[in-house]
N, C-alpha and C positions, 0 to 999 in steps of 0.2 A: 615570497607568501608566507604570511605568519602561521604559525604551528599551532592551531587551537586544540580541544580534545576531539572535535568531530567536524565534519566535512559534508558540505552541500555541494555535489557534482551536477551542475546544470547544463543541459543540452539547450542551448539558446539560440535565439532569431534577434534580428532587428526588432521585433515588437515585443521581446520578452518583458515580462511583468515583474522580474525580480529587483529594478530600481524601486519600485513602488512596497517592497517589501521595507525599506529603510526605514529604521526606526532608532533616533538618535538617543533615544533615553533607555535604550535595551543593551546591556553589555553582553554582547552575542559570545556563546559559546562555541562557535563553528566557523571555518574558512569556508568562503564561496569561491568556487573554480568553475568558469563558465568555459563550455567547451561550444564554440559557435560553430553554427552549421553554414554560417554565411558569412562572406568575407567583410571584414571591416566593420563588424557588427557592434564590437568594443566601442566604437566610436560614437555610438547612439546611447552607451550607458554612462552616468556620472562615475568617476574613479572610485568614490566609496561605496558603491552598490557592490562590487565585488573586490576581492583580494588578486585575482589573476584570470586572464581571459585567453585562451588561444583558439585556433581555427583549425577543426576537422572537418572534411566532408563527409557527405552520407546522412544516412537516417541517424534517427535518436541512439539506438544502441550500436550502430556500426561506430559512430565516435566514441561512444564511452569507452567501448571493447579497445579500441586501438590507443585512446588516451591511457587507458589502465596498463596495456603491455607496455607503454613507454615511462611509466612512472609508478613501478611496483615499490620501490623504497618509500616513496611519498604515502602511498597507501598504507603502507604498514605502520605510519605514525598516529593514525586515527582510530578511535573506538567504534565509532557509528558512521555510516555513510548514509546520505539521503540523495536519491535520485529523482527528484520533480520534474514534471513537464514545465516549459516555459510560460503556459498561460494558467498556471496556478497563483490565485492571490491570497496572501497569507501574510504574516509578519514576523521581524526579527524575534519578538517574544514568544509568539506561538512556537517558532521553530526550537528555541530553547527548551520550551517546555515538552516538547517531541522528543529531543534527545535526552531529557532529564527521566521522563516517563520511562522509556526504551530501558535506561539504564536501572532505575529502580524497580523493575520487573523483569528485569535480566532477559530481554528479548531477543531472538536473533534476527527475526523477521517483523516488521510492523507497517503500520501507514496511518496517518490522520483520515478521519472519516469526512465525507463530501457533504458541504451545506446542501440545505433543501433546494435552492435555485442551482445548483451544480448540474452540467450537463455530465452524462453517467452511464456505464454501462452494466454495471452488476449491483442490485439493489444492497448486496450485503455490505457495501462500501458505502454507504449513504448515510448519514447521521441519524443513530438510533437512540431519541432523547431521553429512553429509559434506562439507560445504561451509560457508564464511567468507561469502562474496557469491556470488549469481548475477545475473547480467546477464540481462535480460528483455524483454518488450515489453508488459508487463502488471503492474501493482497495481491494487488493487480499493478501492471507496469506503470500505472499513470505517476504515483507518488511514494515509491516503494523505501523504506530505511533498513538497511543492514547492519547487522554487527560486523565487525571487520574478519570473523572467524568465517560466517557464512558468506559472507559478500566474495572471500577469494575463493571457496568452493564454487560458485555460481558466473564467475566472471564468463568462463567457457559458453555459458548458455547465451549471452549477449551476441554472439558469431553466428547463431545457428540459422538465424533468418532475419531480412532486412527490417521488417516489419516489429519485430518482438512479438508478434503474435504468438500466443499459446507457452511461451517461456516461464510465466509465474506459476504454471501449474508444475512444473519441473524444480521449482526453487522450495518447494515444501517437502519435496523428496529427500532433500540435502538435510534437512532438519533431524535433530537427533531424538526431540520431545514434540509428540503432539497430541494430546494439546501441552502448551506451555511456551514453545519457541515463537508462536505466530500470535499478532494480536492486531486488532482495530481500536484507535482511541476515540470514543464518542466524545470526550470532553475537549477534544481538538479539532475542529473541522476547518477545512481549506474550502475555498471556491473556485471550481473548475470553470473556467470562463468562456470557453470555444466548444463547439460541436466535436465529437469523437471523430478523428481521423480529418480534421480539417485544418489543422496548423500548418501543414505544407511545409514540413521540415524532410523533406527527401521520401516520402512514403504517399502512395496513391493506392485505390484499391487494385490497380494493375499490378503492384510489386508483388513481390512472393512474399508470401504469408505462411507458406507450410515449413512445418518442422521436418528435419531429415528423417529418413525412414525409421531408423533405430530408436531416435528419441520419441518419435510419435508411437512407436510401439510398446515403449517402456510406460509411456503416460496412459496409453489404453488398459495396459494390466494393471497399473495402480488404481485406476478407478474402478475395473472390473471385480478386485478382491478387496476392495476397502469399503466400508459404510460411508455415506455420503455426509460428511460431518463439516459444513460450513460456519456456523455458528456452535462451537462445543460447551463453553462456559463463558461467565462474564461477573462482573460487579455492576450491580443497579445502581443507580443516582441514590439510592437510600441506604447503600453501602452493604446489602445482601449479596453474598456469594451465591449465583445458581448454576447449575449444572444443566445439561441436554437431557438428564433424566427427568427434572424437576418441571411440572406441568404450567408453572408459573412463568419459566422460562420460554416456554412455547408461546404463552400469552402475552408475553411483552414484546418478544420479536414480531410476532405478527400485527399486533396493535402498533407497533412502531413503524411498520410497512407502509401502514393505512395513511400516514402523515409524513413520510420522506420526501412528498413532492415527486410521486412517479409519473404525473401527468404535465411536469415543468417542459420535458423535451423529448421529443418523439424517438423509440427505437424500433429498429427493424431486425428482422432475423436474416440468416444466412442469403435468403433466398430473396430479400428485398420486400417482404411482407411487413407491415406495420403491425406492431404489437401493442396493443391497448392498455392503457394503467390498471384496467380491471384484470386482464390475462396475466399481467406482469405480478401482479398484486397475489392472485390467486396460485400461480406458480409458485413463488416463495413461501406460501403458507402453506402449501402441500409438501414443500421440499423440508421446511421445518418440522412439520408433523411427521414425515416419513424418516428424518432425524432420529426422533424421539422414539419412536416405535422401533428402529433399528438397533438403536443403542441400548433400548430395553428389551430386546429379543437375543442379543447377541451374547457369547461370553467374552465378556471385557479381558484383555491381557492384564497381567500385572504392571507392566510398564505404563499402561493406559492410566489405569487407576493410581499409580503412584503420580503419575503427570497431573492428574485432577487435583489429587491431593497437595501438590507441589502449589499449583495455580490458587488453592484457597490459601495457602501459607503466605503467598504474594499477595494475597488482597487485604491484609494488613496494612499493606505499605498506602493503600487508597486514601487511610486518614491524615498520611502525613505528606503526600505527593501534592504537587499544584493544584489549586482548584478549577474545575472547569472554567473554560473560556466562555466568556458569554458575549458575543459580538453579533 
């Protein structure tokens, strides 16, 4: 396997979409390591679609955890590692841009946004057309990209349960600066092509989705004693740096949610009840408003203020970073 600067670590099956990423005009800055959960899946892929392919049984996160334990020295050679699902449609050029942007903004954890047509679980991950980048305290397990320093701190979370449910909430606790370390890129969108939990990669609703007791308690305490700050600050498409305390930030977030394609695919709560697009939208708007009120009423720590100021300084990179993708 060649040693480029970054790594795409892909848990893949016979129907993986990664061969469709091929862009022979793109000089990619990353290696592609397939960790197949189906035997002989590599025979379904063209050789040029990946640099290496190995078979590991189990769910997405079981396979990644076991591969990481056996390839510690290899992992240390990379700057960033992306862990997409195999039902993600993107391109080599967009992945190059994703890695470049993460490095430019010195992020520890990030993800591309999901297209309007994508199946999704969280509105925050959908493409917000008013923004270039949003600093958050959350990315989900579908398409996370880690700086190697944080990746090594989070490898143990990959083994906490079979499904990976809830582990993304633990990653932000291992970041040193929020805001600052975590972001979602609205200028880079990917298309999630299959319904959530439908891929058949060793998981079903009957599988274990619970975090161990200790980790669940840590997560509960973290939520109880920290204001909910999903979208914290960001750069709008016209180049303005906006923070959670800005009224216009809240307006743009809620306006974007209206056009995010929330009605494209059904979402159900944990009891199996359908959640309407209207209710999803209203809940997201209330959350954004609650965040604005919370941050304006609480005593901000010096660390939080400094981190926000650092985000503002990094916003200057927006003028020299790759232009937003329009596909």
